[in-house]
C-alpha positions in Angstrom: -19.1 14.4 16.7 -19.4 12.9 20.2 -16.9 10.2 20.9 -18.2 7.3 23.0 -16.6 5.9 26.0 -15.3 2.5 25.0 -13.7 -0.5 26.7 -11.9 -3.1 24.6 -11.9 -6.1 26.8 -10.3 -9.6 27.0 -7.8 -9.0 24.3 -4.0 -9.3 24.5 -2.7 -5.8 24.6 0.8 -5.4 23.2 2.6 -2.1 23.2 6.4 -2.1 23.1 6.5 1.7 23.8 4.7 1.0 27.1 6.4 -2.3 27.8 2.9 -3.9 27.8 2.0 -7.5 26.9 -1.0 -8.6 28.9 -4.6 -9.6 28.7 -6.9 -6.9 30.1 -9.0 -3.9 29.4 -8.3 -0.7 27.5 -10.5 2.3 28.2 -11.0 5.1 25.7 -12.8 8.5 26.4 -12.9 11.8 24.5 -10.7 10.5 21.8 -7.9 9.5 24.1 -6.7 6.4 26.0 -7.8 7.1 29.6 -7.1 3.8 31.4 -5.3 0.4 31.1 -6.2 -2.5 33.3 -4.5 -5.8 33.4 -3.2 -8.2 36.1 -0.8 -6.3 38.3 -1.3 -3.1 36.2 -3.6 -0.1 36.7 -2.9 3.0 34.7 -5.1 6.1 34.4 -8.7 6.7 35.5 -11.8 5.0 34.3 -14.2 7.1 32.2 -17.2 8.8 33.8 -20.6 7.8 32.5 -21.7 4.8 30.4 -19.1 2.7 28.7 -19.6 0.5 25.6 -17.8 -2.8 26.2 -16.4 -4.6 23.2 -15.1 -8.0 24.1 -12.4 -9.5 21.8 -11.2 -12.7 23.6 -8.0 -14.1 22.1 -7.4 -11.2 19.8 -4.5 -8.8 19.7 -5.1 -5.2 20.8 -2.4 -3.0 19.4 -1.8 0.7 18.9 -3.2 1.8 15.6 -0.8 1.0 12.8 1.1 3.8 11.0 2.1 3.6 7.3 4.8 6.0 6.3 4.3 5.4 2.6 1.1 5.4 0.7 -0.2 6.6 -2.7 -3.9 7.7 -2.6 -3.8 9.0 -6.2 -5.9 12.0 -5.2 -6.1 14.5 -6.9 -5.8 13.7 -10.5 -5.8 9.9 -10.7 -8.9 9.0 -8.7 -9.9 6.2 -11.0 -7.1 4.3 -9.2 -7.8 5.4 -5.7 -9.3 8.5 -3.9 -9.1 9.9 -0.5 -12.3 8.2 0.7 -11.4 4.7 -0.7 -7.7 5.0 0.5 -8.7 5.9 4.0 -11.3 3.1 4.0 -8.6 0.7 2.9 -6.3 1.9 5.6 -8.9 1.5 8.3 -9.7 -2.0 7.1 -6.0 -2.9 7.5 -5.7 -1.5 11.1 -4.0 1.7 10.0 -5.0 4.9 11.8 -2.3 7.2 10.4 -0.9 7.2 6.8 1.6 9.4 5.0 0.4 10.3 1.5 3.2 10.7 -1.1 3.1 13.9 -3.3 3.2 12.4 -6.8 -0.4 13.2 -7.6 -1.7 15.6 -10.3 -1.0 18.4 -9.5 2.0 17.6 -7.3 1.6 18.4 -3.6 4.2 21.2 -3.7 2.5 24.1 -2.1 1.1 24.9 1.4 -2.3 25.3 -0.2 -2.2 21.8 -1.7 -1.1 20.3 1.6 -3.9 22.1 3.6 -6.5 21.0 1.0 -5.5 17.4 1.4 -5.4 17.6 5.1 -8.9 18.9 5.3 -10.2 16.0 3.2 -8.9 13.2 5.4 -11.7 10.7 6.0 -12.0 8.9 9.3 -8.2 8.4 9.9 -5.2 10.6 10.3 -4.1 11.0 6.7 -1.0 13.2 6.5 0.2 14.8 3.3 3.9 14.5 2.3 5.1 17.6 0.4 7.4 17.4 -2.6 11.1 18.2 -2.3 11.1 20.2 -5.6 8.4 22.1 -7.4 6.4 19.8 -9.7 8.9 17.1 -8.7 11.1 18.4 -11.6 14.3 18.3 -9.6 15.3 21.9 -10.0 13.6 24.5 -7.7 13.1 23.5 -4.1 9.7 23.8 -2.4 9.2 26.0 0.7 9.9 23.4 3.5 8.8 25.7 6.3 5.5 26.6 4.6 4.7 23.0 3.8 5.3 22.0 7.4 3.2 24.8 8.7 0.4 23.7 6.4 0.4 20.2 7.8 3.0 18.2 5.8 4.6 15.5 7.8 7.7 15.1 5.6 9.2 16.0 2.2 9.7 13.4 -0.5 10.3 13.1 -4.3 8.9 9.6 -4.1 8.6 7.9 -7.5 12.0 9.4 -8.4 15.1 10.7 -6.7 16.5 14.3 -6.8 19.2 13.7 -9.4 21.1 16.9 -8.8 23.1 16.6 -5.6 23.4 20.3 -5.1 19.6 20.7 -5.2 19.2 17.9 -2.7 21.7 19.4 -0.4 19.9 22.7 -0.5 16.6 20.9 0.2 18.0 19.0 3.1 19.4 22.1 4.7 16.0 23.8 4.4 14.3 20.7 5.8 16.7 20.6 8.7 16.0 24.2 9.5 12.3 23.7 9.3 12.4 20.6 11.4 10.7 18.3 8.8 12.1 14.9 7.7 13.1 13.8 4.2 11.5 10.6 3.0 14.0 9.5 0.4 13.4 7.5 -2.8 16.9 6.1 -3.4 17.5 5.4 -7.1 20.3 6.5 -9.3 18.7 7.1 -12.7 21.6 5.7 -14.8 21.3 2.5 -12.7 17.6 2.3 -12.4 16.1 -0.9 -11.1 19.4 -2.3 -9.9 20.6 -2.9 -6.4 23.7 -0.8 -7.1 21.4 2.1 -8.2 19.5 1.9 -4.9 22.7 1.7 -2.8 24.5 4.5 -4.7 21.7 7.0 -4.1 21.4 5.9 -0.5 25.1 6.5 0.0 24.9 10.0 -1.5 22.0 11.1 0.6 23.4 9.7 3.8 26.4 11.9 3.2 24.3 15.0 2.4 22.1 14.3 5.5 25.2 14.0 7.7 26.5 17.3 6.4 23.2 19.3 6.6 21.7 17.7 9.7 18.6 16.6 7.9 16.4 13.9 9.4 16.7 11.2 6.7 14.4 8.3 6.2 15.1 5.9 3.4 12.1 4.5 1.6 11.3 1.0 0.4 14.8 -0.5 0.9 15.1 -3.8 -0.9 18.8 -4.7 -1.4 21.6 -6.1 0.7 24.0 -3.5 -0.7 21.8 -0.7 0.8 21.3 -2.5 4.1 25.0 -3.0 4.5 25.5 0.7 4.0 22.7 1.7 6.4 24.0 -0.7 9.1 27.5 0.8 8.8 26.1 4.4 8.8 24.2 3.7 12.0 27.2 2.2 13.6 29.1 5.4 12.7 26.5 7.5 14.4 24.5 8.7 11.4 21.0 9.8 12.2 19.1 7.7 9.7 16.0 5.5 9.6 14.8 3.2 6.9 11.8 1.1 5.9 11.0 -1.9 3.8 7.7 -3.3 2.5 6.2 -6.8 3.0 6.8 -7.9 -0.6 10.5 -7.5 -0.1 10.7 -10.1 2.7 8.2 -12.5 1.2 9.0 -12.7 -2.5 12.1 -12.9 -4.6 12.7 -12.0 -8.3 11.6 -15.5 -9.5 8.0 -14.3 -8.9 8.4 -11.3 -11.2 6.5 -12.8 -14.1 3.3 -10.8 -14.2 2.0 -7.4 -13.4 1.0 -7.8 -9.8 4.6 -8.6 -8.9 6.0 -5.5 -10.6 7.0 -2.6 -8.4 9.9 -0.1 -8.0 12.3 -1.1 -6.5 11.7 -4.5 -8.1 11.8 -7.8 -6.3 15.4 -8.8 -5.6 17.4 -12.0 -5.2 16.8 -14.7 -2.5 20.0 -13.3 -0.8 18.4 -9.8 -0.6 15.2 -11.3 0.9 17.2 -12.9 3.7 19.1 -9.7 4.2 15.9 -7.7 4.6 14.7 -10.2 7.2 18.0 -9.9 9.1 17.8 -6.1 9.0 14.3 -6.3 10.5 15.8 -8.5 13.2 18.8 -6.4 14.1 17.4 -2.9 13.9 19.0 -1.8 10.6 15.4 -1.4 9.3 13.1 0.7 11.5 9.7 0.4 9.9 7.5 -1.7 7.6 5.6 0.5 5.2 3.3 -0.6 2.4 4.2 1.7 -0.6 0.4 1.2 -1.3 0.2 2.0 -5.0 -3.2 1.2 -6.7 -3.6 0.8 -10.4 -6.5 -0.2 -12.6 -6.8 -3.8 -13.9 -5.9 -2.6 -17.4 -2.7 -1.1 -16.2 -1.6 -4.3 -14.4 -3.1 -7.1 -16.4 -1.1 -6.5 -19.6 2.0 -8.6 -19.1 5.0 -7.9 -16.9 6.8 -5.7 -19.4 4.0 -3.3 -20.0 2.5 -3.2 -16.5 2.9 -0.1 -14.4 5.0 -0.3 -11.2 3.2 -0.6 -7.9 1.2 -3.0 -5.7 -1.3 -2.3 -3.0 -0.7 -3.3 0.6 -2.9 -1.5 3.2 -5.3 -4.4 3.7 -2.7 -7.1 3.7 0.4 -5.6 5.5 -0.3 -6.7 9.0 -1.5 -10.3 8.3 1.3 -10.9 5.7 3.9 -9.5 8.1 2.6 -11.4 11.1 2.5 -14.6 9.2 5.8 -14.3 7.4 7.8 -12.8 10.3 6.2 -13.6 13.7 4.6 -17.0 13.0 7.7 -18.0 11.0 9.8 -17.3 14.1 11.9 -14.5 12.6 10.9 -11.7 15.1 8.8 -11.5 18.2 5.4 -9.9 18.1 6.6 -6.8 20.1 9.2 -6.2 17.4 6.5 -6.3 14.7 4.3 -3.8 16.6 7.3 -1.5 17.0 8.0 -1.7 13.2 4.4 -0.9 12.3 3.4 1.5 15.0 5.8 2.8 17.7 8.8 3.4 15.4 6.8 5.1 12.6 5.3 7.4 15.3 8.9 8.3 16.4 10.0 9.0 12.9 7.0 11.4 12.5 7.9 12.9 15.9 4.5 12.2 17.3 4.7 10.8 20.9 0.9 10.6 21.2 0.5 8.0 18.5 1.9 4.4 18.2 1.2 3.7 21.8 -1.6 2.7 24.2 -0.3 5.0 26.9 -2.7 7.0 29.0 -3.3 10.4 27.2 -2.4 9.1 23.8 -4.8 9.4 20.9 -7.3 6.6 21.0 -5.9 4.8 17.9 -6.4 1.1 18.3 -6.3 -1.9 16.0 -7.6 -5.3 16.9 -6.5 -8.5 15.0 -7.6 -12.1 15.0 -4.4 -14.2 14.9 -6.0 -17.4 15.9 -7.8 -18.3 12.6 -6.3 -18.4 9.2 -8.0 -16.9 6.1 -7.2 -16.4 2.5 -6.5 -13.0 1.1 -9.4 -12.1 -1.3 -8.9 -8.9 -3.3 -12.6 -8.8 -4.2 -13.3 -7.9 -0.6 -10.9 -4.9 -0.5 -12.0 -1.4 0.4 -9.3 0.0 -1.9 -10.2 0.5 -5.6 -7.0 -1.4 -6.4 -6.8 -5.1 -6.7 -3.2 -5.3 -7.7 -1.8 -7.4 -4.9 0.9 -10.1 -5.1 -0.7 -11.7 -2.1 -4.0 -12.8 -3.6 -5.0 -16.3 -2.3 -2.2 -16.4 0.4 -3.2 -18.0 3.6 -2.5 -15.7 6.5 -3.2 -15.0 10.1 -4.2 -11.5 11.4 -7.5 -10.5 10.0 -8.6 -7.0 11.2 -11.5 -7.2 13.6 -11.8 -3.6 14.7 -10.1 -0.2 14.0 -10.6 2.8 16.2 -9.2 6.2 15.2 -9.2 9.0 17.8 -12.0 7.2 19.7 -14.3 6.5 16.7 -14.9 3.1 15.3 -13.8 3.4 11.6 -13.8 -0.3 10.7 -15.5 -3.3 12.2 -15.4 -6.8 10.8 -18.9 -8.3 10.5 
């Protein structure tokens, strides 16, 4: 497919990786960033031939967002979500790269399964995450090198932890040798749902990663206990990264009364919420991910006790985060962009994403932060409607998403 020459003009370009925060013009050609023009700044060469000019005065022009943690339910559970609807939801939220967790049916535990998913990506860069153990049964390790060669971006047992420490140690050693990161669900089964359970498993896996040299990324961190441990580990020189999700810095456990506020880890105390915000400020947390987890209405609208764990987030993550963090004065815009784009790209080891640098993939997200709107689940591209943010007034509506030079979403 031919990729048009595009110029995104009059928007505020923000890219912490490039040190850029200026109104100007961004030029895209052949699926790459070819030039950046702003007052006092001239990078790259303008494209040859005709250029389609898209003017976005007053909007933010950012590197395409990267979500390290999504569940597309495909194969096996496509009544909740499928590859096409998941990718469409990502594009509608400004995401151009997502990492798909392996707890589908069958589990993504072979090179063949990874390659099949990779081929089916629709419009955006949808990366499979391979399982740590075969069938996610916690016993036999998958072939880390083969999964990476097939296109897996990481290994994870998300939805559960590897209970056996010796199995996890073996898996980490293999992942380190293969050069593929571990995306770690941290939950001690005997303390499931508790802050202590999250922190205990995080501590164990920090130790194992230190010993094996594995690149460890801790998923959906929600508790002060875990954050204290991660902060201390980083201070001691441990190579670890960690993410949280928007619901953990917006809501506390007092909201956990109906299905759309039920997820794993669960909502925590008000003190935990403040600790998550502090960790986003001081660098203890490296990324904001969504843990996008679609379910049917029947699976969520059945009372809190019976509802399945999980909420969706691709189409709300940026506006909720911008509103709750930037507009609220907790972090600057450049920090939010780093948390949702540059840092995830670094965690994936991909220097050509998460930036507007010349030569990078032409992944761009444009957001309107001047006008508020109310989150309306009926408008979602996702099959899921299980959001805790329904009706919330936010700033940051997606106007345009470009993935590798192609327009994959445009607000009309």
